[in-house]
N, C-alpha and C positions, 0 to 999 in steps of 0.2 A: 504493500500500500504506500502511496506517495505521501511523504511528510507534509504537514500543513503549511510549513514555511515555503515549500516548493510550489504548492498550489497557490499560495498567496502571491508569490513572485510571478507566476504565470498570469494571474489575474491583473497584477499591477502592470506588467508589461503590455497587456492588452489595453488597459485604461490609458497608459502612456501613448500607445499607438493611435488611439482614437481621440483623446482629449489634448495631449501635449501638456504644456505648462501655461495655463491662462494667466495673463498679467494681473488680473483682479484677484487671483487666488492667494490667500495668506500663506505662502510657502514657508516651511520651517527654516530654509536657508536664510531668510531675512532675519529671523530671530538669532540664528547662529552669527550672522554678520554683525548684529548689534552687540552681542556679547563679545565678539572678537575685538571690535572697535573699543569697547569699554575696557576690556582686559589689556589691550595694547596701551591705552592711556595710563592705566595704573602701573604697568610695567615700566613705562618711560618716565614716570613721575620722579621728580627730584634729581634729574640728570645723573642717573646711575653710571657707574663705570662699565666698560665693555663686558668685563667678566660677570658683573652682577646682572646686567641686562640679558646676557646669554643664558644665565640661570633662570631668570624670570621668563624667558621665552619658552622654556620647557613647561613651566606652570601654565602659561597662556594656552599652549597647545593641548596639554593633558586635561586641563579643566574644561576646555571646549568639547573635547571628545567624550569625556566622562558625563558631562551634563547632557549632551545630545543623546548618547546611548541610554543614560538613566531615565531621561524623559520619555523616550520611546518605550522602554521596558515598563515604566510606571503606568503610562497610559494604557498599554495592553493589559496590564494586571487589573486595572479598574474596569476595562471593558469586559474582561473575563468574569468579573462578578455578575455581569448581566447575562452571561451565557456564552456558548461556544460561537454562535454566529456573529454577535457584535464584535467579539475578539478577532474573528477571521476577517471581517470587513475592515477592521482597523489595520490588520496586518497587510491586507491588499492595498489599502490606500497609502500606507507608509511605504510600501514597496514601490508604488507608482511615484511617490514624491522623491524617491532616490534615483529615478531614471530620467534620462534627458534625450532619448533618441528622437522623438517627435519634435521637441523644441529645437534641436540642432538642425533638423530638416527644415523647419519653418524659417529659422533665421538665415540659413544658407540660401533657401529659395528666395527670401526677401532680398538678399544681396544680388542674386541673379536677375530678378525682375527690376530692381532699381538700376542695375548696370545697363539693362536694355533701354532704360529711359535716358540716362546720361551718366557720364563718368562721375560728375559731382554727386549725383544721387547714390551711386554705388559706393563712393568713398564714405559718405555719411552713414550709409546702412552698415557697411562692414565695420565701422567704428564701434558698433554695438557688441561685437563679438571678439575683437582683438584689442590687445593693449598697446600696439605700436601706433605711431603717428600715421594718420591716413590722409592728411590734407594734400600731399603731393604724390600719392600713389598713382602709378599708371594703371591702365586697364588690366594688363597682365598681372600686376602686383595685387590688385583687388581680387582677381580671380584666384590667384595663388593663396592669398590670405584666407579666403573662404574655404578652399580645399584643405589647407593645412589645419584649420580650426576643426572641421568635421573629422578629418583623419585623426588628429591628436585626441580629440574628445571622444572618439570611439572607445578609447580605453577608459578614461576617468568618468565619462558621462554615461557609459552603456555597459561595457563588459565588466569593469571592476565592480560597480555596484551589484550587478547580477551575481557575480562570484561571492561577494560577501553576504548578500541576502540569502543565497543558497546555503552558505556555511553557518550563519548565525542568526538568520531572520532579520526583522526590521531593526532590532537594537544594534546589531553589527553593521547593518546597512546605513543607519543614521550615523554611526561612528565614522564610517568611511566618508559619508557626505560632509561631516564636520572637518575631517582631514583635508578633503578637497577644497572646502571653503576657506580654510586656513591658508592653504597654499595660494589660492587665487587672490587673497587679500593682502597677506604679508610675506609670502614665501618668495621674496625677490632678493637679488644680489646687489641692488642699488644701495647708496649710502644710508637712506632712510630706513631700510628694512633688513639690511644684512644681519644685524645682531638680534633683532626682535623676531625675525622670521626664519632664522636658520634651522631651528628644530622642526618647524612646520614643513619646510621644504624637504628635509630629509625624511620625515615621516611619510609625506606624500610619495616620495620616490620608493620607499619600502612597500607601501600598500599597493602601488601600481606595478611593481616589478614583474611579477608573474602574469597578471592580466594583460599587460602590454604585449607580451610575447604571444599569448594566446590570441589576442585580437589581431595581431599582425599575421599570424598563421591563417586564421579564418578568413581574413580579407584576401590573402593570396589565393586560397582555395576557392573563394567565391568568385574571383576574377575569371576563372575558366568558364563556368556556365553563364556568366553575365556578358560574355563576349569581349572581355578585356584580356590583357596579356598576363596570365597567371605565372607563366614561366619567368617573364621579365620581372614581375613583382617579387618573386622568391629570390632571384639573383640580386635585385636592388636591396632587399632587406638584408641579405647576407653581407653585402658590400658597405651599405650606408647606415646601418642601424645605430652606429655610434656617432653620427654626424649631428650632434645636438648637445647643448649644455646639460640637458636632462638625460639620465640614463634610460628613459622610457619613451620619450616623445617621438624620436626618429624611427622607432619600429613601425608604427602604423603610418607615419608620413611616408616612409620609404615604400611601404606596401602600396599606398595610393599612387605615389609618383611612378613606380614601376608599372603598375597596372594601366595607368593612363598614358605613360610615355612623356611626361612633362618633368621639368625641374622645379623643385620646391626649395625652401630654405633661403640661404644667403643673408646679406646684411639688411638690417631694418633700423629705423629710427624710433627711439623710445625717449619721450620727453626731451626732444632736441639732441639726443646723444645717439651716435651710431653704434649699434651692437653687431659685431662681426660673427656670423654664423656660417658653418660649412654648407655647401649645396647638397641637396638630396635628390637623387634621380638624374636622368639624362635629358638634356635639352633637345629631344627629338622633334618637338613641335611646340607651337604656342598653345597655351590652355584656351579652351573655349567655354562659353556659358554652360553648355551641356555637361562639362566635366564636373561641375558642382553637383548636379543631380546624380551623375555616375558615382561620385564619391559617396553620396548619401546611400546609394544602392549597396555599395560595399559595406557601409556601416550597418544597414538593416540586415544584410545577409550575415554579417559577423554576429549580430545580436541573436538572430534566429538560430544559428549554429550553436552559440553558447547555451541558449535555452534548451535546445535539443539534447546536448550533451548532459546538462544538469538533470533534465527530466529522466533520461535513460539511466544515468548513474543512480538516481534516487530510487528507482524501482528494481534495479538489478540486485 
């Protein structure tokens, strides 16, 4: 018999596919973000030394993870007092809140449609999903930014939460979501965040280490039936998987670059400062608008394969 947490995950994935992430919905990530901002201010209070701030950074991260997991567990315990079905519904809804496949598709499609209208509209739209400066991006760079975002977030927005929801249910899923939110808010190497966010960044690297490699493999395998170049995707992953500051991001970016036959990565501007990054993939052709949708297909296929493996493993 399939465990309840796996059934809840499957239901949550279906809800995500249908509903996505409505902007009006009070997503728990917003509460996590408020706590992280508050904890960061407390950690930096009094102009602490670098050593002290780095110790406090550990407390910021661990407190965020513990509160997120504890809140999920507590809510499910309360729902369990009402009966089995209220608890299951809560588990399914929490699983949905941990997943971002439909939201990634919607945001990427928004970039594609905006770019069809004008380059300025594409730049403005892609600024919603990337941290780099977008005011001077070329059409090619806007397309690459959207492709990279979908490919990179196939790991931490889709495959990773599925893995942790399957292993530990919504409590572990929310713990991972907290780690991901910490990394997106303070896990940077710039002067302002290097010390307060170092532990969050390393924690995110650890949580995504195995899922990133699973996601890359599934994207490569999915390229074959989807009419893309799966053989080149595999060879690009082998060659370029380390071409990133993160130990995880280049795995899925390389899979997408190889499958599409485009070059990703390279130098980008962040807050007026150029950050040098290695290239990923081969510059066999210029990216096109349809490549955004093709990358989304790779993401959905990787998600489906992950769920299939989880479901089979749960009943064997």
